[in-house]
C-alpha positions as CSV (number, residue, x, y, z in Angstrom):
1,M,102.4,95.5,91.9
2,N,98.8,94.5,91.2
3,R,97.1,93.7,94.5
4,R,95.4,90.6,93.1
5,T,98.8,88.9,92.5
6,F,99.0,88.6,96.3
7,L,95.5,88.6,97.5
8,Q,93.6,85.3,97.2
9,T,90.1,86.6,97.6
10,S,87.4,84.6,99.3
11,L,84.3,85.2,101.4
12,A,86.0,82.9,103.9
13,V,89.0,85.1,104.9
14,A,90.8,84.3,108.2
15,A,89.6,86.0,111.3
16,I,90.7,89.6,111.9
17,G,93.2,90.4,114.6
18,S,92.6,92.8,117.5
19,T,90.5,95.8,116.7
20,G,88.9,98.8,118.4
21,K,85.4,100.1,117.7
22,S,85.1,103.3,115.8
23,G,85.4,106.4,118.0
24,A,87.2,109.7,118.4
25,L,91.0,109.4,118.4
26,Q,93.5,112.0,119.5
27,A,95.1,113.5,116.5
28,Q,95.9,116.8,114.8
29,T,93.3,118.7,112.7
30,G,93.5,119.5,109.0
31,T,95.3,122.4,107.4
32,A,94.1,125.8,106.6
33,S,91.6,126.5,103.9
34,R,92.9,126.0,100.3
35,R,93.4,129.1,98.3
36,E,95.5,127.9,95.3
37,V,95.8,124.8,93.2
38,L,98.8,122.6,94.1
39,K,101.8,122.9,91.7
40,A,105.0,120.9,91.0
41,R,108.2,122.8,91.6
42,G,111.3,120.7,91.1
43,L,111.0,117.7,93.3
44,D,108.4,119.2,95.5
45,I,104.6,119.9,95.5
46,V,103.9,123.4,96.6
47,E,100.9,125.5,97.5
48,A,101.4,129.2,96.9
49,G,105.1,128.5,96.9
50,R,105.2,126.6,100.2
51,P,106.2,122.9,100.0
52,V,103.4,120.4,100.7
53,R,103.8,116.7,101.4
54,L,100.7,114.7,100.6
55,R,100.1,111.9,103.1
56,G,96.9,110.0,102.9
57,V,94.8,106.9,102.1
58,N,92.8,105.4,99.2
59,L,89.0,105.5,99.3
60,G,88.9,102.2,97.3
61,G,85.7,100.1,97.5
62,W,83.3,103.0,97.0
63,M,83.2,104.3,93.4
64,L,85.4,101.3,92.5
65,I,84.2,98.1,94.2
66,E,86.5,95.2,94.4
67,D,85.4,91.7,95.3
68,Y,87.3,91.3,98.5
69,M,86.2,94.8,99.6
70,I,82.5,94.0,99.5
71,G,82.6,90.2,100.0
72,L,81.1,89.3,96.6
73,P,83.1,87.5,93.9
74,W,83.8,88.9,90.4
75,T,84.4,92.4,89.1
76,E,82.2,95.4,90.0
77,W,80.1,95.6,86.8
78,K,79.3,91.9,86.9
79,I,78.4,92.1,90.6
80,R,76.0,94.9,89.9
81,E,74.7,93.3,86.7
82,Q,74.0,89.9,88.5
83,F,72.6,91.7,91.5
84,R,70.0,93.4,89.4
85,K,69.3,90.2,87.3
86,V,68.8,87.9,90.3
87,L,67.2,90.2,92.8
88,G,65.5,92.9,90.6
89,D,65.6,96.6,90.3
90,E,64.1,97.5,93.6
91,A,66.4,95.3,95.6
92,Y,69.4,96.6,93.6
93,S,68.5,100.2,94.4
94,A,67.7,99.5,98.0
95,F,71.2,97.9,98.6
96,F,73.4,100.1,96.4
97,N,71.8,103.4,97.2
98,A,72.4,102.7,100.9
99,F,75.9,101.4,100.1
100,D,76.9,104.5,98.1
101,Q,75.7,106.8,100.9
102,S,77.2,104.9,103.8
103,F,80.6,103.7,102.6
104,I,82.0,107.2,102.5
105,A,80.2,109.8,104.5
106,E,81.0,112.9,106.6
107,A,82.0,110.8,109.6
108,D,84.7,109.1,107.5
109,I,86.2,112.3,106.1
110,S,86.1,114.0,109.5
111,F,87.9,111.0,111.0
112,L,90.7,111.2,108.4
113,S,91.1,114.9,108.9
114,R,91.4,114.4,112.7
115,Q,94.1,111.9,112.3
116,G,96.2,114.3,110.3
117,F,95.9,112.9,106.8
118,N,95.8,115.7,104.2
119,V,94.8,113.8,101.0
120,V,92.7,111.0,99.8
121,R,93.1,109.2,96.5
122,L,89.6,108.5,95.1
123,P,89.4,105.5,92.7
124,F,86.5,105.5,90.3
125,N,84.9,103.2,87.7
126,Y,83.9,105.0,84.4
127,R,80.5,103.3,84.6
128,H,79.4,105.7,87.3
129,F,79.6,108.5,84.7
130,E,78.5,107.0,81.4
131,D,76.7,103.9,80.1
132,D,78.3,101.7,77.5
133,L,75.1,102.0,75.5
134,A,75.2,105.8,75.6
135,P,78.8,106.9,75.7
136,G,79.4,110.6,76.2
137,Q,75.9,111.1,77.7
138,W,77.1,111.9,81.2
139,I,75.3,110.4,84.2
140,E,74.7,113.3,86.6
141,S,74.0,111.1,89.6
142,G,77.6,109.8,89.3
143,F,79.0,113.3,89.3
144,S,76.7,114.3,92.2
145,Q,78.1,111.4,94.2
146,L,81.6,112.5,93.5
147,D,80.8,116.1,94.2
148,R,79.4,115.1,97.6
149,V,82.7,113.6,98.8
150,V,84.8,116.3,97.2
151,S,82.7,118.9,99.1
152,L,83.3,117.0,102.3
153,C,87.0,117.0,101.7
154,R,86.9,120.7,101.1
155,K,85.1,121.2,104.4
156,Y,87.6,119.1,106.3
157,H,90.7,120.4,104.4
158,L,91.7,117.3,102.6
159,W,93.0,117.3,99.0
160,V,91.6,114.8,96.5
161,I,93.5,112.8,93.8
162,L,91.0,111.5,91.3
163,D,92.1,108.1,90.1
164,F,90.7,106.5,87.0
165,H,90.7,102.9,88.2
166,A,88.6,101.2,85.6
167,A,88.5,102.5,82.1
168,P,86.3,101.6,79.1
169,G,87.5,98.2,77.8
170,A,89.8,97.8,80.9
171,Q,93.4,99.1,80.9
172,A,94.6,95.8,82.5
173,R,93.4,92.3,82.8
174,D,92.6,92.5,86.5
175,Q,89.2,92.6,88.2
176,N,90.0,95.9,89.8
177,A,90.4,97.4,86.3
178,G,86.9,96.2,85.3
179,S,88.1,93.1,83.5
180,A,85.6,90.3,83.9
181,Y,87.3,87.6,81.8
182,G,90.9,88.8,81.6
183,E,90.3,91.2,78.7
184,A,92.2,94.5,78.4
185,Y,90.6,96.0,75.4
186,L,91.5,99.7,76.0
187,W,94.7,99.2,74.1
188,N,93.0,97.5,71.1
189,H,90.1,99.8,70.4
190,R,90.4,103.5,69.5
191,E,86.8,104.1,70.7
192,F,87.7,103.0,74.2
193,M,90.7,105.3,74.3
194,D,88.7,108.2,72.9
195,R,85.9,107.7,75.5
196,T,88.5,107.7,78.3
197,V,90.0,111.0,77.0
198,A,86.5,112.5,76.7
199,L,85.6,111.5,80.3
200,W,88.8,113.0,81.6
201,T,88.1,116.2,79.7
202,E,84.6,116.4,81.2
203,I,86.0,115.8,84.7
204,A,88.7,118.4,84.3
205,R,86.2,120.9,82.9
206,R,84.1,120.5,86.0
207,Y,86.9,120.8,88.5
208,S,89.1,123.3,86.7
209,G,90.3,125.8,89.2
210,D,89.1,123.8,92.2
211,A,91.9,123.9,94.7
212,T,90.5,120.9,96.7
213,I,91.5,118.7,93.8
214,A,95.2,117.8,94.1
215,G,95.4,116.2,90.7
216,Y,94.3,113.7,88.1
217,N,95.7,110.1,88.1
218,L,95.0,109.3,84.5
219,L,95.0,105.5,84.7
220,C,95.5,103.0,87.6
221,E,98.1,100.2,87.0
222,P,98.0,100.1,83.2
223,V,99.3,96.9,81.5
224,S,100.0,97.2,77.8
225,A,102.2,95.2,75.5
226,N,102.4,98.3,73.3
227,V,104.3,100.9,75.3
228,S,104.0,103.4,72.4
229,A,100.2,103.2,72.6
230,L,100.4,103.9,76.4
231,N,102.5,107.0,75.9
232,E,100.4,108.2,73.0
233,F,97.3,107.8,75.0
234,Y,98.8,109.7,77.9
235,L,100.0,112.5,75.7
236,K,96.6,112.8,74.0
237,T,94.8,112.9,77.4
238,I,97.2,115.5,78.8
239,R,96.6,117.8,75.8
240,A,92.9,117.3,76.0
241,I,92.8,118.2,79.8
242,R,95.0,121.2,79.2
243,K,92.3,122.7,76.8
244,V,89.9,123.0,79.8
245,D,92.2,123.0,82.8
246,T,95.7,124.5,82.6
247,D,96.6,124.2,86.3
248,H,96.0,120.8,88.0
249,L,98.7,118.2,88.6
250,I,98.5,115.2,86.3
251,L,99.8,111.9,87.7
252,L,101.0,109.0,85.5
253,D,101.2,105.4,86.5
254,S,103.9,103.6,84.5
255,N,103.3,100.4,82.6
256,L,103.1,97.0,84.3
257,W,101.0,98.0,87.3
258,A,102.9,101.3,87.9
259,Q,106.2,99.5,88.2
260,D,108.2,100.3,85.1
261,I,109.3,103.9,85.1
262,A,111.3,103.4,81.9
263,S,108.0,103.0,80.1
264,L,107.2,106.7,80.5
265,R,108.9,108.8,77.8
266,D,110.4,112.2,78.4
267,E,107.9,114.0,76.2
268,L,105.1,113.3,78.7
269,F,106.9,115.6,81.2
270,A,107.2,118.5,78.8
271,D,104.2,119.8,80.8
272,P,105.8,121.0,84.1
273,Q,102.7,119.9,86.1
274,V,103.0,116.2,85.1
275,M,104.5,113.8,87.6
276,P,105.0,110.0,87.9
277,A,103.2,107.7,90.4
278,L,104.3,104.3,91.5
279,H,102.7,101.4,93.4
280,H,104.7,99.3,95.8
281,Y,103.4,96.2,97.6
282,Y,106.6,94.9,99.2
283,S,105.3,91.3,99.1
284,E,106.0,91.3,95.4
285,N,109.5,90.4,96.7
286,A,109.2,86.7,97.7
287,G,112.0,87.0,100.2
288,F,110.2,89.8,102.2
289,A,106.9,88.0,101.8
290,R,108.2,84.9,103.5
291,L,109.8,86.6,106.5
292,A,108.7,85.4,110.0
293,S,110.4,88.3,111.6
294,Y,111.8,91.7,110.5
295,P,114.6,92.7,110.1
296,A,116.0,89.2,109.6
297,I,118.6,87.1,107.8
298,A,117.0,84.3,105.7
299,D,118.6,81.9,103.2
300,G,121.8,83.8,103.7
301,K,120.3,87.1,102.7
302,T,119.8,90.2,104.9
303,Y,116.3,91.7,104.9
304,D,116.4,95.1,106.5
305,R,115.6,98.7,105.6
306,A,118.4,99.0,103.1
307,A,117.3,95.8,101.3
308,L,113.7,97.1,101.4
309,E,114.7,100.3,99.7
310,K,116.3,98.3,96.9
311,T,112.9,96.7,96.1
312,L,111.9,100.2,94.8
313,D,114.5,100.1,92.0
314,G,113.1,100.5,88.5
315,K,109.9,102.2,89.8
316,Y,111.2,105.7,89.9
317,D,113.9,107.9,88.2
318,Q,114.2,111.4,89.7
319,R,117.5,111.9,87.8
320,R,115.7,111.7,84.5
321,I,112.3,112.9,85.6
322,K,112.9,115.8,88.0
323,R,109.4,115.9,89.5
324,P,107.7,115.0,92.8
325,V,106.8,111.3,93.2
326,M,103.5,109.9,94.4
327,V,103.3,106.4,95.9
328,G,99.7,105.8,94.9
329,E,99.4,102.5,96.6
330,F,101.0,100.2,99.2
331,G,99.4,98.1,101.8
332,V,99.0,95.1,104.1
333,F,96.9,91.9,104.0
334,R,95.2,90.3,107.0
335,S,94.5,87.2,104.9
336,K,98.1,86.5,104.1
337,P,100.0,83.8,106.1
338,Q,102.7,86.3,107.1
339,S,102.3,87.7,110.6
340,F,100.4,91.0,110.5
341,A,102.9,92.4,113.0
342,V,105.7,91.6,110.6
343,Q,103.8,93.2,107.8
344,L,103.4,96.4,109.8
345,A,107.0,96.5,110.8
346,I,108.1,96.3,107.2
347,T,105.5,98.9,106.2
348,R,106.7,101.3,108.9
349,D,110.2,101.1,107.4
350,L,108.8,101.5,103.9
351,V,106.9,104.7,104.8
352,S,110.1,106.0,106.5
353,I,111.9,105.5,103.1
354,F,109.1,107.4,101.3
355,E,109.6,110.2,103.8
356,E,113.3,110.2,103.5
357,K,113.1,110.5,99.8
358,G,110.6,113.4,100.1
359,W,107.8,111.4,98.4
360,N,104.1,111.7,98.7
361,W,102.0,108.6,99.6
362,C,98.5,107.1,100.0
363,M,98.0,103.7,101.7
364,W,95.6,101.2,100.2
365,C,93.1,101.3,101.7
366,Y,91.0,103.2,104.2
367,K,88.1,100.8,104.5
368,D,87.1,97.3,103.3
369,L,85.2,94.3,104.4
370,R,88.0,92.6,106.5
371,D,91.4,92.4,104.8
372,M,93.4,95.5,103.9
373,G,91.5,98.4,105.5
374,I,92.4,100.7,108.4
375,L,88.7,100.3,109.0
376,T,86.9,97.0,108.5
377,V,83.2,96.1,108.8
378,G,82.3,94.9,112.3
379,T,81.5,91.2,112.8
380,D,78.2,92.0,114.5
381,T,76.7,93.8,111.5
382,P,74.0,92.4,109.1
383,W,76.3,92.1,106.1
384,R,79.1,90.3,108.1
385,R,76.5,88.0,109.8
386,F,75.2,87.1,106.4
387,L,78.6,86.4,104.8
388,D,80.0,84.7,107.9
389,S,76.9,82.4,108.2
390,Q,77.5,78.7,107.8
391,Q,75.4,78.7,104.7
392,I,77.6,81.3,102.9
393,D,80.9,80.8,104.5
394,G,80.7,77.1,104.5
395,F,79.8,77.0,100.8
396,M,82.6,79.3,99.9
397,R,85.2,77.3,101.9
398,R,84.2,74.1,100.2
399,Y,84.2,75.9,96.8
400,K,87.7,77.2,97.4
401,E,88.8,73.7,98.4
402,L,87.7,72.5,95.0
403,E,89.2,75.4,93.2
404,K,92.7,75.2,94.6
405,P,93.8,71.8,93.4
406,F,92.2,72.5,90.0
407,T,94.2,75.7,89.5
408,Q,97.3,74.0,90.9
409,S,96.9,71.3,88.3
410,V,96.6,73.8,85.5
411,H,99.7,75.7,86.8
412,S,101.7,72.4,86.9
413,L,100.6,71.6,83.3
414,M,101.5,75.0,82.0
415,A,104.9,74.9,83.8
416,E,105.9,72.0,81.6
417,T,105.4,74.0,78.4
418,D,107.4,76.7,76.7
419,I,104.5,79.2,77.1
420,L,105.8,82.4,78.6
421,P,105.5,82.6,82.4
422,D,103.2,85.7,82.3
423,A,100.9,83.9,79.9
424,R,100.9,80.8,82.1
425,D,100.0,82.8,85.2
426,Q,97.3,84.6,83.3
427,W,95.8,81.2,82.3
428,V,95.7,80.1,85.9
429,R,94.1,83.3,87.0
430,E,91.4,83.0,84.3
431,V,90.6,79.4,85.4
432,A,90.2,80.6,88.9
433,R,88.0,83.5,87.7
434,D,85.6,81.0,86.2
435,F,84.7,79.9,89.7
436,D,83.4,83.4,90.5
437,V,80.4,83.2,88.2
438,P,78.4,80.4,89.9
439,A,79.7,81.5,93.4
440,L,78.2,85.0,92.9
441,D,74.9,83.5,91.7
442,F,74.7,81.2,94.8
443,V,75.4,84.1,97.3
444,L,72.9,86.5,95.6
445,R,70.1,83.9,95.6
446,R,70.5,83.6,99.3
447,L,69.3,87.3,99.4
448,A,66.2,86.6,97.5
449,R,62.9,87.6,99.1
450,R,64.6,89.6,101.8
451,P,62.7,92.8,102.6
452,L,64.1,95.9,100.9
453,Q,64.8,97.5,104.3
454,E,66.9,94.5,105.3
455,L,69.0,94.8,102.2
456,A,69.5,98.5,102.9
457,E,70.6,97.7,106.5
458,M,73.0,95.1,105.2
459,A,74.6,97.8,103.0
460,R,74.8,100.2,105.9
461,S,77.1,97.8,107.6
462,F,79.9,99.7,105.8
463,A,79.0,103.0,107.6
464,F,81.7,104.5,109.9
465,T,79.8,103.7,113.1
466,S,79.6,100.0,112.1
467,C,83.3,99.6,111.5
468,D,86.2,98.6,113.6
469,I,89.4,100.8,113.6
470,H,92.6,98.8,113.5
471,Q,94.7,100.8,115.8
472,D,97.9,98.8,115.0
473,Q,97.6,99.7,111.3
474,L,96.7,103.3,111.9
475,G,99.5,103.6,114.4
476,T,102.0,102.6,111.8
477,L,101.2,105.8,109.8
478,L,100.4,108.3,112.6
479,P,104.1,109.1,113.4
480,F,104.6,110.4,109.9
481,L,101.6,112.7,109.9
């Protein structure tokens, strides 16, 4: 399920629960050096014939910035565009160069390895690798940034799944897909599809034979009304990749935010190294999302592990598709009204279900500002002090208070019509998104005339040593590693 369906983003998120400062934790080390590219064999992933279970986290927020992860409203390319427009090139470079180097660094990868994780899913935005005004002219600084973290993962014995999270034109209408105004033009323009195929071909060419790469996740959470177009795109991309890379696993998210396994046709799996991936945020089930305790009986229904397993129905089909399964995303939300302890209890059972089924998994996410991450930015850091100041936080709270009744009114109006529910919900989301534009401008103007060094220090608030480790969330995963 799309994260944004559940996450009401704001710079005024509720206070974080108990945390511990970053530091060494007792955990097992990584595995031995990689010698062979991972393969699919039946329902298992294997390395040199030995079964491997991938257990890890997503490095979201780095090469794919989401609003709640950085604390600035709107989608990544608009954040970057407005930052440069309002503050200028020098300020832009000072902040984002420090951000790019600090968000994921050696300390982060070393930490993950020490805990016992053996894989990271690395979401990326195509704009790091090519410019819309010069498609196909590869931006080497983007590849260098990616290579830096892949090399760190090689050093600390973690596999990497490369996740195309935001494609040209946007593969879904959500901000995390690069959609600024609700557009999803990938499916309507051949040029956008061809550019996506070309970028995957270039990535595969560069990483062909690299055993640190676990696989290529072709699109994150696609949403297309034309299922044939989705399948044709996948088939074309697989064939293009195989011309330059015959070995690596290829992971396919199904339609409707990786929820509809029936949308993936059999021909996609003619290649024995193609496998499905699903996403599962349990709170897409309203009953589980409302629980005050777990397990529980509510409204005459039982909400327990067996009921939780049923919420996965329709997202996988290992009878038809006899391949390993990757759960690319699942997660928890500190900003939600549901008790965080209850969320973790449900998540613990959810991961145990993945384990029982022999599935591979990556939690969303490793690090963000203050909501979903195992690590979150410390409150006593320059960036948090800025965002939590009365000037910024107070403005955003008042702004959200104005937005809520407005969007509720639109929702009520639409509910009285015969417009399809999905279209009604989309209209409400777009009305809410209109509030992001002036809000972003207001926040950025509060950074004007700040010294470049101060902007860089703000960005370094995301460094490992400046973050809090949420032991409760980490502890939910450790027993399975």
